[in-house]
PAFISE-262801 format. One record per residue (C-alpha): chain; z negated, x, y; residue number from 1; residue in one letter. Coordinates in steps of 0.001 Angstrom, whole numbers, plus 500000, padded with zeros to 6 digits. Layout:
BEGIN
@c->A&Z->Z&X->X&Y->Y&k->NUM&r->A
...
% end
This chain:
BEGIN
@c->A&Z->420189&X->556156&Y->374924&k->1&r->M
@c->A&Z->420008&X->552840&Y->373099&k->2&r->S
@c->A&Z->421329&X->552532&Y->369561&k->3&r->D
@c->A&Z->424234&X->550353&Y->370676&k->4&r->I
@c->A&Z->425300&X->552816&Y->373381&k->5&r->L
@c->A&Z->425036&X->555704&Y->370919&k->6&r->T
@c->A&Z->427169&X->553833&Y->368382&k->7&r->A
@c->A&Z->429712&X->552899&Y->371061&k->8&r->L
@c->A&Z->429902&X->556484&Y->372285&k->9&r->N
@c->A&Z->430602&X->557673&Y->368727&k->10&r->T
@c->A&Z->433485&X->555206&Y->368419&k->11&r->I
@c->A&Z->434865&X->556157&Y->371842&k->12&r->L
@c->A&Z->434850&X->559827&Y->370861&k->13&r->E
@c->A&Z->436642&X->559036&Y->367586&k->14&r->Q
@c->A&Z->439324&X->557084&Y->369429&k->15&r->R
@c->A&Z->440250&X->560179&Y->371467&k->16&r->K
@c->A&Z->442155&X->561553&Y->368496&k->17&r->S
@c->A&Z->443764&X->558219&Y->367559&k->18&r->S
@c->A&Z->447350&X->557222&Y->368205&k->19&r->A
@c->A&Z->447835&X->555222&Y->371387&k->20&r->A
@c->A&Z->449055&X->552183&Y->369461&k->21&r->D
@c->A&Z->446070&X->552161&Y->367105&k->22&r->S
@c->A&Z->443464&X->550704&Y->369468&k->23&r->S
@c->A&Z->442834&X->549480&Y->372980&k->24&r->Y
@c->A&Z->440629&X->552489&Y->373761&k->25&r->V
@c->A&Z->443195&X->554947&Y->372417&k->26&r->A
@c->A&Z->445821&X->553293&Y->374618&k->27&r->S
@c->A&Z->443547&X->553678&Y->377662&k->28&r->L
@c->A&Z->443054&X->557367&Y->376902&k->29&r->Y
@c->A&Z->446821&X->557740&Y->376519&k->30&r->D
@c->A&Z->447445&X->556084&Y->379901&k->31&r->Q
@c->A&Z->445014&X->558469&Y->381571&k->32&r->G
@c->A&Z->442192&X->558451&Y->384048&k->33&r->L
@c->A&Z->443926&X->556350&Y->386701&k->34&r->N
@c->A&Z->444391&X->553443&Y->384265&k->35&r->K
@c->A&Z->440764&X->553734&Y->383125&k->36&r->I
@c->A&Z->439582&X->553711&Y->386741&k->37&r->L
@c->A&Z->441806&X->550710&Y->387466&k->38&r->E
@c->A&Z->440071&X->548852&Y->384636&k->39&r->K
@c->A&Z->436652&X->549795&Y->386044&k->40&r->I
@c->A&Z->437705&X->548422&Y->389438&k->41&r->G
@c->A&Z->438909&X->545182&Y->387856&k->42&r->E
@c->A&Z->435698&X->544797&Y->385890&k->43&r->E
@c->A&Z->433533&X->545538&Y->388933&k->44&r->A
@c->A&Z->435330&X->542774&Y->390835&k->45&r->T
@c->A&Z->434812&X->540393&Y->387920&k->46&r->E
@c->A&Z->431082&X->541243&Y->387882&k->47&r->V
@c->A&Z->430855&X->540402&Y->391579&k->48&r->I
@c->A&Z->432628&X->537070&Y->391090&k->49&r->L
@c->A&Z->430515&X->536148&Y->388071&k->50&r->A
@c->A&Z->427307&X->536983&Y->389965&k->51&r->A
@c->A&Z->428421&X->534781&Y->392861&k->52&r->K
@c->A&Z->429237&X->531989&Y->390396&k->53&r->D
@c->A&Z->425797&X->532292&Y->388816&k->54&r->L
@c->A&Z->424072&X->532160&Y->392180&k->55&r->E
@c->A&Z->426073&X->529078&Y->393154&k->56&r->A
@c->A&Z->425501&X->527245&Y->389900&k->57&r->Q
@c->A&Z->422803&X->528586&Y->387642&k->58&r->S
@c->A&Z->423553&X->527749&Y->384017&k->59&r->S
@c->A&Z->423383&X->529370&Y->380606&k->60&r->D
@c->A&Z->427169&X->529606&Y->380604&k->61&r->A
@c->A&Z->427204&X->531363&Y->383979&k->62&r->A
@c->A&Z->424506&X->533784&Y->382818&k->63&r->Q
@c->A&Z->426478&X->534557&Y->379666&k->64&r->R
@c->A&Z->429646&X->535028&Y->381726&k->65&r->A
@c->A&Z->427895&X->537517&Y->383998&k->66&r->L
@c->A&Z->426420&X->539389&Y->381039&k->67&r->A
@c->A&Z->429895&X->539572&Y->379505&k->68&r->G
@c->A&Z->431413&X->540965&Y->382677&k->69&r->E
@c->A&Z->428648&X->543569&Y->383020&k->70&r->V
@c->A&Z->429237&X->544520&Y->379375&k->71&r->A
@c->A&Z->432935&X->545004&Y->380168&k->72&r->D
@c->A&Z->432048&X->547172&Y->383172&k->73&r->L
@c->A&Z->429623&X->549299&Y->381147&k->74&r->W
@c->A&Z->432195&X->549598&Y->378349&k->75&r->F
@c->A&Z->434971&X->550811&Y->380630&k->76&r->H
@c->A&Z->432550&X->553160&Y->382404&k->77&r->S
@c->A&Z->431706&X->554673&Y->379025&k->78&r->M
@c->A&Z->435426&X->555049&Y->378272&k->79&r->V
@c->A&Z->435738&X->556964&Y->381551&k->80&r->M
@c->A&Z->432794&X->559222&Y->380701&k->81&r->L
@c->A&Z->434217&X->559952&Y->377256&k->82&r->A
@c->A&Z->437664&X->560617&Y->378741&k->83&r->H
@c->A&Z->436042&X->563168&Y->381044&k->84&r->L
@c->A&Z->434094&X->564711&Y->378138&k->85&r->D
@c->A&Z->430773&X->563494&Y->379500&k->86&r->M
@c->A&Z->428060&X->562105&Y->377285&k->87&r->N
@c->A&Z->426362&X->558892&Y->378469&k->88&r->P
@c->A&Z->423081&X->560785&Y->378098&k->89&r->D
@c->A&Z->423959&X->562396&Y->381436&k->90&r->A
@c->A&Z->423618&X->558948&Y->383033&k->91&r->V
@c->A&Z->420494&X->557915&Y->381156&k->92&r->T
@c->A&Z->418900&X->561268&Y->381994&k->93&r->D
@c->A&Z->419458&X->560558&Y->385705&k->94&r->I
@c->A&Z->417940&X->557097&Y->385293&k->95&r->L
@c->A&Z->414924&X->558641&Y->383555&k->96&r->K
@c->A&Z->414507&X->561106&Y->386431&k->97&r->E
@c->A&Z->414558&X->558239&Y->388915&k->98&r->R
@c->A&Z->412133&X->556084&Y->386939&k->99&r->F
@c->A&Z->408890&X->555698&Y->388839&k->100&r->G
@c->A&Z->410397&X->556686&Y->392199&k->101&r->L
@c->A&Z->410807&X->554109&Y->394884&k->102&r->S
@c->A&Z->414424&X->553416&Y->395707&k->103&r->G
@c->A&Z->413887&X->554659&Y->399243&k->104&r->L
@c->A&Z->412377&X->557939&Y->398036&k->105&r->E
@c->A&Z->415161&X->558462&Y->395514&k->106&r->E
@c->A&Z->417878&X->557779&Y->398082&k->107&r->K
@c->A&Z->416240&X->560111&Y->400604&k->108&r->A
@c->A&Z->416074&X->562856&Y->397987&k->109&r->A
@c->A&Z->419799&X->562449&Y->397236&k->110&r->R
@c->A&Z->421010&X->562228&Y->400817&k->111&r->T
@c->A&Z->418486&X->564419&Y->402580&k->112&r->G
@c->A&Z->417463&X->561529&Y->404828&k->113&r->H
@c->A&Z->413896&X->560624&Y->405596&k->114&r->N
@c->A&Z->412570&X->557299&Y->404427&k->115&r->T
@c->A&Z->411764&X->554754&Y->407124&k->116&r->P
@c->A&Z->408083&X->554413&Y->408097&k->117&r->P
% end
């Protein structure tokens, strides 16, 4: 896991024992999984819109906007993992396992389907 993700995970774990009014993350934990998932859904929609904006009008500002939305999505996904007592290493380990496989081979292995000829 990258240094920034490791540092973020440490902070997210610390926030679990914080009072709900002490930080945004602590308030998300206090509101529970449904609120965290709602935020992930919102951020995923914002990623989609920002990607469409970038495709329509390529600019540095649009690229930065998309990167910001993806950062928000990753952040809230990490909050969810921490809430569920999962370490982000579980995700990076899966990515490592998939590295070097074609997407079609990886999908076939997961679903039990054969890859097209």
